[in-house]
N, C-alpha and C positions, 0 to 999 in steps of 0.2 A: 226188852229182856229176851224175847224170842229171837230177834235178829242177832243179838250178841252171841247166841249159841251157834249161829250159822256163819257169821262173817266177822273178820278182824277189823272191818272198816266201819263198825257201828259208831265209832267216835265222830265220824263225819256227819252222820244223821243226827246224833245227839246235839252236836254243835249247831247244825242248821236249825233244829227245832228250838234250841235255846235262843238263837239270834232272831229268827224270823217267824216262828209259829207261836211259841208259848206266850210272849208278851201281849199278843192280841187275842189269841183264841184259847190260851191255856186255862182260863177260869170258866170256860163255857162247858156245860154238860154236852156230851156227844149227841145224846138223843134230843137235844133242844137246838142244835145247830141248824141254821137255815141256809138255803142256797145264797141268799142275799148276804149273810154274814161272811161266807167264804169268798164271794165275789168282791166284797168291799175290802177284805183282807188282801186278796190277790192284787187288786188295783192299788192298794196302799204301798206295794213294793215297787211300783213303776216310778222311775225318775226321769226328769227332763233336764237338759243342759243346753243353753243357747249356743255354747261354744263347741259342742260335740253332738252331732246328729245321731251318733251311734249309741249314746247313753240310754235313750229310751228303749231301743231294740235289745240291748244287752240286759237291761234290768227286767224286761219282759221275759227274756230267755231264762234268767235266773229265777224269776217268779214261777215259771213253768216247772223247772226242776224241783223247786220247793213244794209246789202243789203235788207233784208226784210222791214226794216223801209223806206229805200230809195224808193223801188218799190211802197210801199203803198202811199207815198207822190206823186210820179210821176203819179201813176194811178189816184189819185184824180185830179191832174191837167189835165190829158188826158180826164177824164170823163166830164169836164166842156167845153162845146162847145165854150164858149166865148174865150177860150184860143187858139182856132184854131190850135190845135196840130193834125197833120194828121195821125200820126202812133205812136204806143208804142213799135215798134220792137226793138229799141235800148236797152231798159232795159228788155223787155220780153224774149229776146233771151240770156240774160246773165245767166249762170248757177252757182249755188253755189258750193262750195267745197264739195266733196263727202266723206262720212264715217269719218267725223271729230267730230260729236257730240257723246258724251259718257255719260252713266249713271254715277252719282257720285259714286266713289269707296271709298272715305275716310269715315270711319265709326267710329266716336268718342264714346268712352265709358263714362259713367257718371263721373268716376274719372278724365278723361282727360278734360271733360267739366268744372268740378269744378276748375281744375288747370287753365284753360284758363280764367275763370271768375276772379279768384284771381289775375292773372298776369295783366289782363286788368285794374283791380281796382287800381293797383299801380300807374298808370299814367292817367287813365280816367274812373271815376266811372260811368258816363252815358253810356260809351261803355260797361262796365261790365254788367250793367242792361239790355242793348239791347241784349247782348249775352245770358244772362240768360232767358230773355223773349222768344228769338228765340228757345231755346231748350225746354222750358216748354210748349210753345204753338204750336210749329211746323209751325208758320206763316212765310210767306215770308217777306223779308226786307221791301218792299213797303207797305205791309199790316200793319206792326208795325209802320213804319214811318208815315203813314197817320192816324193811330188810335188816336182819341181824348179821353179826360177824359170821355166825355158823352157816349162813346161807351162801356165802362166797366160797367157791371151790376153784382156787387159782390154778391148780394142776390141770383141771379139766376145762379151764376157761369158761366157767359157768356161774351164773347167779340165779338162785332160786327165789322167785317172788310170788306174792299172792295178789292177783289182780282181779279185774271184773270177770274174767273167764275162769277163775280159780288159780290153783298153783300151776306155774310153768317154769321152764328152764330157759333163761336168756343166755345165748351163746355170746361170749365176749371176744373182742380182739385182744392181741397182746398188749396194746396200749391201755385198753380199758381194764384188763385184769391186773396189770401192774399198778395202775392208778388206784384201783379199789384196794389192792393189797396194802398200799401205803397207809390206808385208814383203818387197818386191823391191828396195828402194833399195840401191844400191852393192853388189849381189850379182852374181856371175857366173851365166850361164845354167844351169850344172849344179849350182849350190848348192841346198841344201834350201830349199824355199819356207817351211817352218815348222820351223826348227831348235830344238833344246833350248838350254839356257843355255850350253852349251859350243860352240854352233855346229854340232853334229853332228845327224844324223838321230836321231829319238827311239828310245831302247832299249825293249825289251819290259817292263822293270821300272819302269814309270811309275805303277803302281797305287797305291802308298803316297802319292804326291803328290796324286793325285785324291782319295783317301780323306781326306787332310788338308784339302783345300779343301772337300770336302763336309761335313766335321765343322764347319769354321768357318762354313759357310753354313747349318748346322743342317738338312741334307738327309739322307735315308735312307742308311744305311751301304752299300747296294748300288749307289749312284751310281757310274757309270764312264763312260768315253768313249762306249761304245755307247749309254748313256742319252741322249746328245745326238742321235745318229742316230735313235733311237726317237722322241724329242720332235719332231724335224724332220718326220718322216713324219706324226705325229699332227696337228701344226699345219697341214701342207699339205693333208691330207685334210679337216680341219675347215673350211678356207678354200674348199673346193670344187675343188681342183686335180684334174683327171682322173686316175684311178688309173693309166692307161697312162703318163702323163707322170711321175707319182711313181715308178713302177717303173723307167722308163727313166733318170731322173736318179739314182736310188739304186743302179742296177745290180742289181735284184732282179726277181722275177717277180710277175705279178698274183696267182697262186695264193698266194704267201707273204703278200702284202698282205691279201688277202681272209681268210686264215686268222688272221693275227696282229693285224689292225686292224679286225675286224668290229665291235667295241664302239665304235670311233671313228666308223665309217661309220654305225652305227645312230643315234648321237647327232646326226649332221648330215644324215641322210637327208631329213627333212622340210624343212629350210631349203634344201637343194640343189634339191629338186624344185620348191619354190615359186619359186626364182629362175630355174630353167632350163626348166621345162615351157612349152609353147605356151599363149598366152592370147588370148582374143577381146575381152575388155572389162576395164576397171579395176574391181577389187573392193576395198572398204575393209576 
C-alpha cells in the first residue's frame, strides 16, 4: 500500500509476490522467518535445463530480483515499531547469487525487427504494435503499458512516460509520432495508448506471445520486449546520436550506456570521429 502511493508500477511487485513469494512464504510470520527459510525459498527458484546452459543463470538472476522485492517488503515491516519485530537478521544476512546478471547480448537488426513485427501480426496485431513501439521509442514495457492517449503530443513529437527514473519526455521521430498517432483514433484521453487485444493495458504474462513471434521469425529464443529497447539504443549509437541524448531519451545513465554498449561505440568510433572532428582541408 505504501508503494502504491509512490509508484504506478506497484502491479509488477504485486504480481511477482503472488507468483514467487506468497505461495512459499506467505503464511509465515515475519518475526519467525529464519535465514534458512529464505535461502531455501531462494534456491527453490533456480532451474536447470540440460539443453540450455543459460537457464540456471537466468533463473538465479530472476531469483535475485525477487529477493530484492522480498527484502524491501520485510524492511518496511521491520521499520514499523507497531509490528514489534526485534531483528532483521533473517533476511539481511541472505546473500544473492553472484555474477549472474549480464548485459543484454542479443542485438536485433532492423530487418529482423520488421520480420518479428510481421510474424506477430499474423496472430496478434496489438502485440505487433507493441513490438514496433518498443523498437521505435526505446521505451521499457512498463512505460509503454502505462502510457495513455493523453501522454502523446504529436505536434511536439513527444511522449510522456513514467519510468524507473520518474516522469520524462521521450522525443519522437516523424515516423514514430505518426505511428503512435494511428493508435489514438476514437479513444478517450485516459485510454491505453497501446492496449492488448482486449483493449486493456498489457499484463505481465506476455512472454509466451513474444516467444511465439520470435520462433515464427526464426530469431533467438531469448528475444523479448527488452531486446527491442536494446536494439534501439545500439542503432542510435551507431548512427552517431550523442550519448547524453540517448541516455536522456531512454531514461538511463551515461554510465550504464558506456558499460553495456562499449562494443557498439567501439564499432562506430572511427566513423563518428571522421564525421565530427574539425577539418582544415578536403582529403580524398
